[in-house]
C-alpha positions in Angstrom: 2.6 16.3 -31.0 6.4 16.8 -30.7 7.8 15.3 -27.5 8.8 17.9 -24.9 12.4 18.3 -23.8 13.6 16.4 -20.7 13.3 19.5 -18.6 9.8 20.3 -19.9 8.8 16.7 -19.3 10.0 16.9 -15.7 7.9 20.1 -15.4 4.8 18.3 -16.5 5.5 15.4 -14.1 6.0 17.8 -11.2 2.8 19.7 -12.1 0.9 16.4 -11.9 2.5 15.7 -8.5 1.6 19.2 -7.3 -2.0 18.9 -8.4 -2.7 15.4 -7.1 -2.9 16.2 -3.4 -5.1 19.2 -4.1 -7.5 17.1 -6.2 -7.4 14.3 -3.6 -8.4 16.8 -0.8 -11.3 18.2 -2.9 -12.8 14.9 -3.8 -15.8 13.9 -1.6 -14.7 11.9 1.5 -11.0 12.0 0.5 -11.2 8.3 -0.3 -9.1 8.4 -3.5 -5.4 8.1 -2.5 -2.9 10.4 -4.1 -1.1 7.4 -5.5 -4.1 6.7 -7.6 -4.2 10.2 -9.0 -0.5 10.2 -9.7 -0.8 7.0 -11.8 -3.9 8.3 -13.6 -2.1 11.6 -14.2 0.9 9.7 -15.7 -1.4 7.8 -18.0 -3.0 11.1 -19.2 0.3 13.0 -19.8 2.1 9.9 -21.1 2.4 8.3 -24.6 -1.0 6.6 -24.2 -2.9 9.9 -24.2 -1.6 13.5 -24.5 2.0 12.3 -25.3 3.6 15.2 -23.5 6.3 13.1 -21.9 7.6 9.5 -21.6 8.9 7.5 -18.6 12.4 7.4 -20.2 12.7 11.2 -19.9 12.5 11.1 -16.1 14.0 7.6 -15.7 16.9 8.6 -13.4 14.7 10.5 -11.0 12.0 7.9 -11.2 14.5 5.2 -10.3 15.6 7.2 -7.2 11.9 7.6 -6.4 11.6 3.8 -6.5 14.5 3.6 -4.2 12.9 6.0 -1.8 9.6 3.9 -1.9 11.5 0.9 -0.6 13.8 2.9 1.7 10.8 4.3 3.5 9.3 0.8 3.7 12.5 -0.6 5.2 12.7 2.4 7.6 9.1 1.8 8.8 9.9 -1.8 9.8 11.2 -2.5 13.3 13.2 -5.7 12.7 12.0 -7.0 16.1 8.4 -7.3 14.7 9.6 -10.0 12.3 10.4 -12.4 15.2 7.3 -11.5 17.1 3.8 -12.8 16.5 2.9 -10.3 13.7 6.1 -11.5 11.9 5.3 -15.2 12.3 1.8 -14.7 11.1 3.1 -12.7 8.1 5.6 -15.5 7.2 2.8 -18.1 7.4 0.6 -16.0 5.2 3.3 -15.6 2.6 4.1 -19.3 2.5 0.4 -20.1 2.1 0.2 -17.6 -0.7 3.2 -19.1 -2.4 1.7 -22.6 -2.3 -1.6 -21.3 -3.7 0.3 -19.4 -6.4 2.3 -22.4 -7.5 -0.9 -24.4 -7.8 -2.9 -21.7 -9.7 -0.1 -20.6 -12.0 0.8 -24.3 -12.7 -2.8 -24.8 -13.9 -2.6 -21.7 -16.0 0.7 -22.8 -17.5 -0.7 -26.2 -18.3 -3.6 -24.5 -20.2 -1.2 -22.2 -22.2 -2.5 -19.0 -20.5 0.9 -18.4 -18.9 4.4 -19.1 -20.2 6.7 -17.4 -17.6 5.9 -19.6 -14.6 8.3 -18.2 -12.0 7.8 -14.5 -12.6 4.0 -14.8 -12.6 4.0 -17.0 -9.6 6.2 -14.6 -7.6 4.1 -11.6 -8.8 1.0 -13.1 -7.1 2.8 -13.2 -3.7 3.9 -9.6 -3.5 2.6 -6.8 -1.4 3.2 -3.1 -2.1 4.2 -2.0 1.4 5.9 1.1 0.1 2.9 2.0 -2.0 0.3 1.5 0.7 2.2 3.2 3.5 1.5 6.7 2.0 -2.2 5.8 1.8 -2.3 4.7 5.4 -0.5 7.9 6.5 -2.7 10.0 4.4 -5.8 8.6 6.1 -4.2 8.5 9.6 -4.5 4.8 9.9 -0.9 3.9 10.8 -1.8 3.5 14.5 -4.6 1.1 13.8 -4.4 -2.6 14.8 -4.7 -4.0 11.3 -2.2 -1.4 10.1 0.3 -2.6 12.7 -0.2 -6.2 11.4 0.1 -4.9 7.8 3.6 -3.6 8.5 4.8 -7.1 9.0 2.7 -8.5 6.1 4.0 -5.9 3.8 7.6 -6.4 4.9 7.5 -10.1 4.2 5.5 -9.5 1.0 8.3 -7.4 -0.3 11.4 -9.0 1.2 10.7 -12.6 0.5 9.8 -12.1 -3.2 12.9 -9.9 -3.6 15.1 -12.7 -2.3 13.3 -15.2 -4.5 13.9 -12.9 -7.5 17.6 -12.7 -6.7 17.9 -16.5 -6.3 15.7 -17.8 -9.2 15.6 -15.0 -11.7 19.0 -13.3 -11.3 21.7 -13.2 -13.9 23.9 -15.6 -11.9 23.5 -19.2 -10.8 21.4 -19.9 -7.7 24.5 -20.7 -5.7 26.2 -17.4 -6.8 23.0 -15.5 -6.0 22.9 -17.0 -2.5 26.6 -15.9 -2.0 25.7 -12.4 -3.2 22.7 -12.2 -0.8 25.0 -13.2 2.1 27.6 -10.7 1.0 25.2 -7.7 0.9 23.6 -8.8 4.1 27.1 -8.7 5.8 27.6 -5.2 4.3 24.2 -4.1 5.7 25.1 -5.6 9.1 28.4 -3.8 9.1 26.8 -0.5 8.3 24.2 -1.0 11.0 26.9 -1.4 13.6 29.0 1.5 12.3 27.4 4.2 14.4 28.2 2.3 17.6 31.8 1.9 16.4 32.1 5.7 15.7 30.3 6.7 18.9 32.2 9.3 20.8 34.5 10.1 17.9 34.9 13.5 16.3 33.3 12.4 13.0 30.1 11.2 14.7 29.9 14.5 16.6 30.3 16.5 13.4 27.6 14.6 11.7 25.2 15.0 14.6 25.9 18.7 15.0 25.2 19.3 11.3 21.9 17.5 11.2 19.8 20.6 11.5 22.1 23.1 9.8 22.6 24.0 6.2 24.9 21.0 6.1 22.0 18.5 6.7 24.6 15.9 7.3 22.3 13.1 8.4 20.1 13.5 5.4 23.1 13.6 3.0 24.6 10.5 4.5 21.1 8.8 4.3 20.9 9.5 0.6 24.5 8.3 0.2 23.6 5.1 2.0 20.5 4.6 -0.2 22.4 5.1 -3.5 25.4 3.1 -2.2 23.4 0.0 -1.3 21.3 0.3 -4.5 24.4 0.4 -6.6 26.1 -2.4 -4.6 23.0 -4.6 -5.0 23.2 -4.0 -8.8 26.9 -4.9 -8.9 26.1 -8.2 -7.0 23.5 -9.0 -9.7 20.6 -8.5 -7.2 17.5 -6.5 -7.6 18.2 -2.8 -6.7 15.0 -2.8 -4.6 16.7 -5.1 -2.1 19.5 -2.5 -1.6 16.9 0.2 -1.0 15.0 -1.9 1.4 18.1 -2.7 3.4 19.1 1.0 3.3 15.9 1.8 5.1 16.5 -0.9 7.7 20.1 0.3 8.3 18.9 3.9 8.6 16.6 3.1 11.5 19.7 1.7 13.4 21.7 4.8 12.5 19.3 7.2 14.2 17.8 5.2 17.1 17.5 8.3 19.3 16.2 10.7 16.7 14.2 8.5 14.4 11.3 11.0 14.0 13.5 13.9 13.0 15.3 11.9 10.3 12.0 10.4 9.2 10.4 13.8 8.7 13.3 14.9 6.5 13.1 11.7 4.4 9.4 12.2 4.1 9.9 15.7 2.8 12.4 14.8 0.1 10.9 11.4 -0.7 7.2 12.2 -0.7 7.8 15.8 -1.7 9.6 15.0 -5.0 11.1 11.6 -5.8 8.3 9.3 -4.9 5.6 11.2 -6.8 7.8 11.2 -9.9 8.1 7.4 -9.7 4.3 6.9 -9.6 3.7 9.4 -12.4 6.4 7.6 -14.5 4.7 4.2 -13.7 1.5 5.6 -15.0 3.2 6.8 -18.2 4.6 3.3 -18.7 1.3 1.5 -18.6 0.5 -0.2 -21.9 -3.2 0.8 -22.1 -3.6 -0.5 -25.7 -2.7 -4.1 -24.7 -5.0 -3.9 -21.7 -7.9 -2.7 -23.9 -7.1 -5.5 -26.4 -7.1 -8.2 -23.7 -9.0 -6.9 -20.7 -10.0 -10.3 -19.5 -6.4 -11.2 -18.7 -6.1 -8.1 -16.5 -9.2 -9.0 -14.5 -8.1 -12.6 -14.1 -4.8 -11.5 -12.6 -6.6 -8.9 -10.4 -8.8 -11.6 -9.0 -5.8 -13.9 -8.5 -4.0 -11.2 -6.5 -7.0 -11.0 -4.2 -7.5 -14.8 -4.0 -3.8 -15.9 -3.7 -2.3 -13.0 -1.7 -5.2 -11.5 0.1 -7.7 -14.2 1.0 -5.4 -16.3 3.3 -5.4 -13.4 5.8 -9.0 -14.1 6.6 -8.1 -17.4 8.1 -4.6 -16.7 9.4 -5.7 -13.7 11.5 -9.0 -15.2 12.7 -7.8 -15.2 16.3 -6.0 -11.8 16.1 -8.4 -9.5 14.3 -12.1 -9.1 14.0 -13.7 -9.7 10.6 -14.1 -5.9 10.2 -10.3 -5.6 10.4 -9.4 -8.7 8.5 -11.2 -7.6 5.4 -9.4 -4.3 5.1 -6.1 -6.2 5.8 -7.0 -8.6 3.0 -7.4 -5.8 0.5 -4.2 -4.0 1.6 -2.2 -7.3 1.5 -3.4 -7.9 -2.1 -2.3 -4.5 -3.3 0.8 -4.8 -5.4 2.6 -2.8 -8.2 6.4 -2.0 -8.0 7.6 -5.6 -7.8 5.1 -6.7 -10.5 6.7 -4.1 -12.8 10.1 -5.5 -12.0 9.0 -9.1 -12.5 7.3 -8.4 -15.9 10.5 -6.6 -17.1 12.5 -9.7 -16.2 10.0 -12.0 -17.9 10.0 -9.9 -21.1 13.8 -9.6 -21.1 14.2 -13.4 -20.9 11.6 -13.8 -23.7 9.5 -16.2 -21.6 6.6 -13.9 -20.7 3.8 -13.1 -23.2 3.6 -9.3 -23.9 -0.1 -9.4 -23.3 0.4 -11.1 -19.9 3.1 -8.5 -18.9 0.7 -5.6 -19.7 -2.2 -7.4 -18.0 -0.1 -8.0 -14.8 0.9 -4.4 -14.7 -2.6 -3.3 -15.3 -3.8 -5.6 -12.5 -1.2 -4.0 -10.2 -2.4 -0.6 -11.1 -6.0 -1.5 -10.6 -5.1 -3.1 -7.2 -3.5 0.3 -6.2 -6.6 2.1 -7.5 -9.2 -0.1 -5.9 -8.0 -2.2 -3.0 -6.8 0.5 -0.6 -10.0 2.5 -1.5 -12.1 -0.5 -0.5 -10.0 -1.0 2.7 -10.4 2.6 3.8 -14.1 2.6 3.0 -14.7 -0.6 5.0 -12.6 0.6 7.9 -14.2 4.0 8.4 -17.5 2.8 10.0 -15.6 0.1 11.8 -13.3 2.8 13.2 -16.2 4.7 14.7 -17.5 1.6 16.4 -14.0 0.8 17.8 -13.7 4.4 19.2 -16.7 3.6 21.3 -15.5 0.2 22.6 -11.7 0.5 22.5 -9.2 -1.6 20.6 -7.3 -4.7 21.7 -3.6 -4.6 21.9 -1.2 -6.3 19.5 0.5 -9.2 21.1 
């Protein structure tokens, strides 16, 4: 079949995005997240099946959607949580995961199963905070105790691997990468302080007054900030995901008194258009043939995600969460996709990663998004009813 034009391809992608929430609502128990249906829809309409469209045809919008995924993740995180007990536990969990990953991937590399040691090792320490958050919101679980812990786990599981990518896999030397990280951190700190500098001035009043008019000034400045930091991160030779994540963190400082208003607008434009396009495009990019050819590799990496990234939470949160909450947290922590895609692209570009491993890792990431949140929500539902009867302990 002849490939559709770019506009027709976008129509197909938007149609998948529009149908996904309807199908999710009609399925029994509503246990299948929209993200799952978006990825499956992308596989169906993409080159691997119907061949109506390709990820390249919606690449620009998809990349902005990826930016929104991490912007919303950064926006959700209150930086204070990272220095409180949830943050300290999350850092401990990531360090343990990194140590396990180095041991496991080292053994796989020695056996010849893995060639690209660093990308694979980092991939096993990632957590898809931006991917899981829509699922938690969809099932109204964001106020739950394990979900509150997951915000810190997910933030560390995205931020630390992003920093490691910039230092160890960037186009520059490690020293130059550290200088670049410091430079963009200074820019983000300056932007965070900017609203206080402009407070009381005419320009700040104009932006505030236009927030809910046709000017939508706060939303437009938010998108400018997102694209600006993403472009800046790219210019510094860093992963653009870092720029998007920092943009979300800066935005929370920009609207401290009206966070919910700005968040609702970002939700509307992000989850309403850009983010669904990213997940459909991710589905279109899945190399199904390679996965079918070597399915064992995919299941090995899926098991390693659960073992390396998820399992340590069972011990680390023993004194904080009951077993019925630690198990859902384990599955959510092991859910990963966007950074796995980025790491496999880096490994393939450098020529160190086996193509079959790249496809298997992405396939494992897709399966983790398909299965792990589903399991977590299924486990939590009966536990939630019990908790409603006895009450929940507070987060320290």
